[in-house]
Structures are given as C-alpha cells and as structure tokens.
C-alpha angles and dihedrals in degrees: 000000000000091000093047090050093051091048089052089051089054090051091051091050092051092053101037102025088219138048131189127224092236091051092054092045090054096040096051102023092238135138126257089250090057091047090053093049091050094048091045090053094047090047090054088051090054099246099116148005118233118232134175108299097003142344142282127217114267096236119193105258092248097039121099121182114244121264093248090059096043100049094076097037116104086355097162091043090051092050094052092046090050091049090052093047093056089060086074093061118093127192114281094017123148110223142174119225109198131201123293143081094260093055092045088056088067092072093077091059098048099077095102096048112103129215097358121170108210125193115192139157092201111100093198091054092048090050092051092048092051088079090059107085090191091068133080106206123203124192126188126222119249147111114320113233107216120234091008090058093210131140122227145140131080098324092054093047093048092048097050092041086079097059137073121199136197095230135010118204109202131196113204145191094226145337128207139147085285093065140257117325138181142185103236119069099206095044091047090052092049092049091050090056093046091051090055092049095048126091088215129020120206124187119206111204131159115221093263089067095056112101091012122123121202125194101264124062111223103178143323119266093255089068090061123081101185140015118197116198140152135261092271091069112130107249094221092057092046089053092051090051093049092047087056090058097259118139109230119202119192108209116217 
C-alpha cells in the first residue's frame, strides 16, 4: 500500500509539477507525518524537491513540460498573478508579453486598457489579443517552435532589438538567488534582450518556480524590478529576492 501510494504521488507530480501536503493528506487519508516521510523518501530517490507546504517535481534541468500539460497546472494561482500584473499597465503603454501560460492569462484582463501596443513572440497570445480592438499587436519573425507556438531565433532578436517598451512581462522556468533561468536557449536570449529594452521588468512566476533553476541563465536578479507570485511562495526564497532589491508581490 505504501509503494502504491508513493507511485501515485509520483504520477501526480508528473502531471501537476507540484503537490501540497494538505492535498496529499486529503487524497490518501494520511497524517502530515506520513506525508513528510513519503516526500522525504521520494526526494532521496530524486523524484522531487521538497518546498514549504509540499513538493515540486525534480525536473531535469533541460526538460520543460509541454504546453498542453502546463496550461491547467496551478490554474487559479496563474489567474490571480495575471490579474495583479495587469495593474501595472497604464493606458497607451507599450508592453512586451513573453512566453508562458501565466503571461498568456493576462490577456483576459486587458479588455479595458486603451491604445496598448503589445509586442509578443507567443502566437497564442497574439491570436487572443486580436479580438481586442484597443491593442496594436506586433509579432517578430523567427523560427516557430511547435506545440509551444512561439517565435524565436535570430530574426526575432533582430526585430525586437529595434523597440523599447514601458513594461516587459516575462514568464520563466525558475528563479532563485542565482537569478532568472529558463529551459529554451533562444527564448531565454530573447527575454534577456527585452528586459534590457524595458523601462520596467516584471517576472510572473507561480510558487512552484521559486527556488527552481533551469538550464539557461536569463539575467541576474538586479535586472528585474518586480516578481509577482502566489501565496504558496516559499518564504525563504521571497526573502532572498527582496534582499537582492527585487520587489515581491504576493497575489491573492
């Protein structure tokens, strides 16, 4: 029974990327002590990394879950983060919306923003914005990344090199005291450039991303102005970000 439960926890992690202690207690009818023993064992086996209140999957540093599996994970958290992020946008702003399901969630809250100029390399985001007559949407050229439907590579970098924006909203693979990281080399390079060209850089990261390091370095923490995350954010990681001069907003 113990082995079967632990296998089910692994399956949950593969699908959701993160689990909460309370969720496991309710799912399996077990005590917090049993949850901790299970997670400690699975961490020793290399399946997960324990965080405050639960655990996150121990992804290979160069392995990113596919879009189809990410869109429903942490859905509520991503929505409240996106809603908080939109508060930074003023009428007639020029903004960059980067890659990622959390950034894409911002689109639903942009309807009342007038005369926006939106740069994005995410085809799904551009398509969603096409219904908003208040937005001018600018896409770069570049290589189309299948399944993700994003544009990157030399043409995208050359195109966006010519533009400055008021605010850049960046989705990431992970953020820690070592800086902002991502899984995809070309997209990380493009984000690095847009961060430099933005008056304000805002990272959107649900709590499973805090403390996580992906394979490609995007930028050091000093290049980021704001991180918006959710209530599950580990307090020790939040403190390290704030000590580095980053403003951390916990969306509720």
